[in-house]
Residue frames as qw, qx, qy, qz and C-alpha x, y, z in Angstrom:
[[0.656, -0.260, 0.572, -0.418, 119.03, 120.00, 73.20],
 [0.021, -0.196, 0.949, 0.246, 119.59, 116.37, 72.26],
 [0.648, -0.066, -0.388, -0.653, 116.71, 114.56, 70.62],
 [0.585, -0.244, 0.646, -0.424, 114.90, 112.14, 72.92],
 [0.027, 0.088, -0.958, -0.271, 114.67, 108.50, 71.92],
 [0.530, -0.234, -0.514, -0.632, 111.33, 107.02, 70.93],
 [0.559, -0.298, -0.747, 0.202, 111.30, 104.95, 74.12],
 [0.193, -0.215, -0.431, 0.855, 111.58, 108.05, 76.32],
 [0.316, -0.054, -0.220, -0.921, 108.85, 109.80, 74.36],
 [0.604, -0.262, -0.674, -0.336, 106.61, 106.75, 74.80],
 [0.443, -0.276, -0.680, 0.516, 107.36, 106.60, 78.55],
 [0.017, 0.103, 0.191, -0.976, 106.37, 110.27, 78.84],
 [0.473, -0.124, -0.409, -0.771, 103.11, 109.75, 76.96],
 [0.622, -0.277, -0.730, -0.053, 102.19, 106.64, 78.93],
 [0.313, -0.187, -0.567, 0.739, 103.06, 108.40, 82.19],
 [0.227, -0.010, 0.000, -0.974, 100.72, 111.24, 81.29],
 [0.603, -0.186, -0.541, -0.556, 97.85, 108.89, 80.43],
 [0.584, -0.253, -0.731, 0.246, 98.31, 106.78, 83.55],
 [0.177, -0.123, -0.423, 0.880, 98.53, 109.89, 85.74],
 [0.362, -0.082, -0.177, -0.911, 95.43, 111.42, 84.22],
 [0.669, -0.226, -0.623, -0.337, 93.41, 108.20, 84.56],
 [0.513, -0.198, -0.690, 0.471, 94.67, 107.57, 88.11],
 [0.011, 0.027, 0.277, -0.960, 93.74, 111.12, 89.19],
 [0.530, -0.132, -0.296, -0.784, 90.24, 110.73, 87.79],
 [0.701, -0.204, -0.677, -0.096, 89.71, 107.26, 89.25],
 [0.386, -0.106, -0.621, 0.674, 91.08, 108.29, 92.64],
 [0.202, -0.083, 0.116, -0.969, 88.56, 111.10, 92.71],
 [0.691, -0.126, -0.297, -0.647, 85.66, 108.70, 92.29],
 [0.852, -0.131, -0.506, 0.001, 86.79, 105.44, 93.92],
 [0.461, -0.815, 0.236, -0.260, 87.45, 105.82, 97.65],
 [0.934, -0.236, 0.176, 0.200, 89.62, 102.67, 97.80],
 [0.687, 0.438, 0.042, 0.578, 92.04, 104.17, 95.28],
 [0.027, -0.841, 0.088, -0.533, 92.01, 107.56, 97.01],
 [0.679, -0.680, 0.202, -0.189, 92.68, 105.94, 100.40],
 [0.931, 0.115, -0.083, 0.338, 95.60, 103.86, 99.11],
 [0.516, -0.734, 0.038, 0.440, 98.68, 105.19, 100.89],
 [0.482, -0.277, 0.440, 0.705, 100.79, 105.60, 97.77],
 [0.422, 0.727, 0.515, 0.168, 98.30, 107.14, 95.33],
 [0.004, 0.988, -0.030, -0.154, 99.68, 110.63, 95.86],
 [0.444, -0.583, 0.558, 0.390, 103.27, 109.44, 95.60],
 [0.587, 0.245, 0.684, 0.357, 102.54, 107.58, 92.37],
 [0.310, 0.884, 0.339, 0.083, 100.94, 110.70, 90.91],
 [0.177, -0.917, 0.249, 0.257, 103.91, 112.85, 91.89],
 [0.532, -0.311, 0.666, 0.419, 106.40, 110.41, 90.36],
 [0.513, 0.514, 0.619, 0.300, 104.35, 110.23, 87.16],
 [0.119, 0.979, 0.149, -0.065, 104.18, 114.03, 87.13],
 [0.355, -0.728, 0.442, 0.387, 107.95, 114.26, 87.48],
 [0.562, 0.052, 0.709, 0.423, 108.37, 111.89, 84.53],
 [0.365, 0.787, 0.470, 0.160, 105.97, 113.99, 82.46],
 [0.095, -0.968, 0.071, 0.221, 107.83, 117.16, 83.40],
 [0.428, -0.534, 0.588, 0.430, 111.17, 115.69, 82.39],
 [0.432, 0.043, 0.805, 0.405, 110.06, 113.88, 79.25],
 [0.300, 0.633, 0.694, 0.163, 107.00, 115.58, 77.75],
 [0.026, 0.933, 0.229, -0.277, 107.16, 119.33, 78.17],
 [0.627, 0.432, 0.163, 0.627, 108.89, 121.15, 75.34],
 [0.341, -0.207, -0.166, 0.902, 110.62, 124.46, 75.92],
 [0.118, -0.249, -0.345, -0.897, 107.97, 126.30, 73.90],
 [0.530, -0.512, -0.579, -0.350, 105.21, 124.98, 76.22],
 [0.414, -0.099, -0.609, 0.669, 106.75, 126.03, 79.54],
 [0.146, -0.041, 0.185, -0.971, 104.78, 129.25, 79.98],
 [0.612, -0.187, -0.427, -0.639, 101.48, 127.63, 78.94],
 [0.667, -0.212, -0.704, 0.118, 101.92, 124.81, 81.45],
 [0.295, -0.100, -0.531, 0.788, 102.88, 127.06, 84.34],
 [0.311, -0.086, -0.004, -0.947, 99.96, 129.44, 83.71],
 [0.676, -0.202, -0.558, -0.437, 97.56, 126.49, 83.47],
 [0.573, -0.195, -0.704, 0.372, 98.79, 125.09, 86.78],
 [0.051, -0.032, -0.349, 0.935, 98.43, 128.46, 88.49],
 [0.495, -0.132, -0.236, -0.826, 94.88, 128.74, 87.15],
 [0.677, -0.201, -0.697, -0.126, 94.04, 125.22, 88.34],
 [0.442, -0.188, -0.636, 0.604, 95.27, 125.92, 91.83],
 [0.024, 0.037, 0.201, -0.979, 93.86, 129.43, 92.13],
 [0.515, 0.029, -0.109, -0.850, 90.42, 129.01, 90.64],
 [0.490, 0.015, -0.829, -0.268, 89.77, 125.31, 90.37],
 [0.241, -0.217, -0.857, 0.399, 88.92, 124.40, 93.92],
 [0.188, 0.282, 0.337, -0.878, 86.74, 127.43, 94.54],
 [0.494, 0.172, -0.402, -0.751, 84.77, 126.79, 91.36],
 [0.462, -0.031, -0.875, -0.144, 84.30, 123.07, 91.97],
 [0.113, -0.168, -0.801, 0.564, 83.05, 123.41, 95.54],
 [0.357, 0.212, 0.197, -0.888, 79.99, 125.45, 94.55],
 [0.556, 0.066, -0.626, -0.543, 78.54, 122.67, 92.37],
 [0.655, -0.272, 0.475, -0.521, 76.10, 120.68, 94.52],
 [0.953, 0.048, 0.181, -0.240, 75.96, 116.88, 94.68],
 [0.902, 0.331, -0.078, 0.267, 79.12, 116.23, 92.70],
 [0.045, 0.917, -0.314, 0.243, 81.48, 118.63, 94.40],
 [0.698, -0.540, 0.470, 0.002, 83.10, 115.95, 96.58],
 [0.868, 0.190, 0.374, 0.265, 84.05, 113.88, 93.56],
 [0.486, 0.803, 0.038, 0.342, 85.15, 116.84, 91.46],
 [0.239, -0.898, 0.329, -0.169, 87.15, 118.37, 94.31],
 [0.790, -0.367, 0.476, 0.118, 88.88, 115.05, 94.95],
 [0.790, 0.439, 0.277, 0.325, 89.67, 114.59, 91.24],
 [0.236, 0.919, -0.093, 0.302, 91.02, 118.12, 91.08],
 [0.510, -0.767, 0.387, -0.041, 93.16, 117.57, 94.17],
 [0.833, -0.118, 0.475, 0.258, 94.76, 114.46, 92.68],
 [0.635, 0.659, 0.224, 0.335, 95.14, 116.11, 89.27],
 [0.013, -0.961, 0.201, -0.191, 96.87, 119.13, 90.81],
 [0.677, -0.554, 0.468, 0.125, 99.29, 116.80, 92.62],
 [0.812, 0.236, 0.432, 0.314, 100.04, 115.17, 89.27],
 [0.474, 0.754, 0.149, 0.430, 100.50, 118.30, 87.15],
 [0.309, -0.936, 0.158, -0.054, 102.05, 120.21, 90.04],
 [0.753, -0.382, 0.420, 0.334, 105.00, 117.83, 90.03],
 [0.646, 0.449, 0.375, 0.491, 105.39, 118.32, 86.29],
 [0.076, 0.951, 0.097, 0.284, 105.17, 122.07, 86.81],
 [0.577, -0.760, 0.238, 0.179, 107.85, 121.91, 89.49],
 [0.745, -0.052, 0.436, 0.501, 110.26, 120.25, 87.05],
 [0.424, 0.687, 0.346, 0.478, 109.40, 122.71, 84.30],
 [0.191, -0.977, -0.007, -0.097, 109.84, 125.69, 86.65],
 [0.663, -0.564, 0.347, 0.349, 113.26, 124.40, 87.67],
 [0.663, 0.274, 0.446, 0.535, 114.21, 123.98, 84.01],
 [0.192, 0.887, 0.242, 0.344, 113.07, 127.55, 83.33],
 [0.412, -0.894, 0.146, 0.095, 115.09, 128.93, 86.25],
 [0.718, -0.286, 0.437, 0.459, 118.19, 127.05, 85.11],
 [0.541, 0.542, 0.422, 0.485, 117.70, 128.31, 81.55],
 [0.007, -0.973, -0.108, -0.204, 117.39, 131.92, 82.71],
 [0.534, -0.783, 0.260, 0.187, 120.46, 131.71, 84.91],
 [0.795, 0.071, 0.372, 0.475, 122.59, 130.36, 82.05],
 [0.402, 0.784, 0.232, 0.412, 122.32, 133.65, 80.18]]
């Protein structure tokens, strides 16, 4: 695989940080959560992260982590009183963000397997 330029690596890192911060803020600030494009922005940032940040050696780790987030995360968060609304909202936005990255990585993995 061709080496990525420093600019693309920086775009991937910044996309991850912005996505992470936006998911956390959207979980706490209703105005950000209610903004019509918050989910779309998170998905686009997740796609950038999936294309630019995830190395081939990290594919399995990322996909397992996303499955664990989706399967166990919401059920665990909802049993915590008083803060569950904020945590559940943060988790929902975070899953939208990393889910898009996982989608890209899963497609890469399928394409890699079918090449053989």
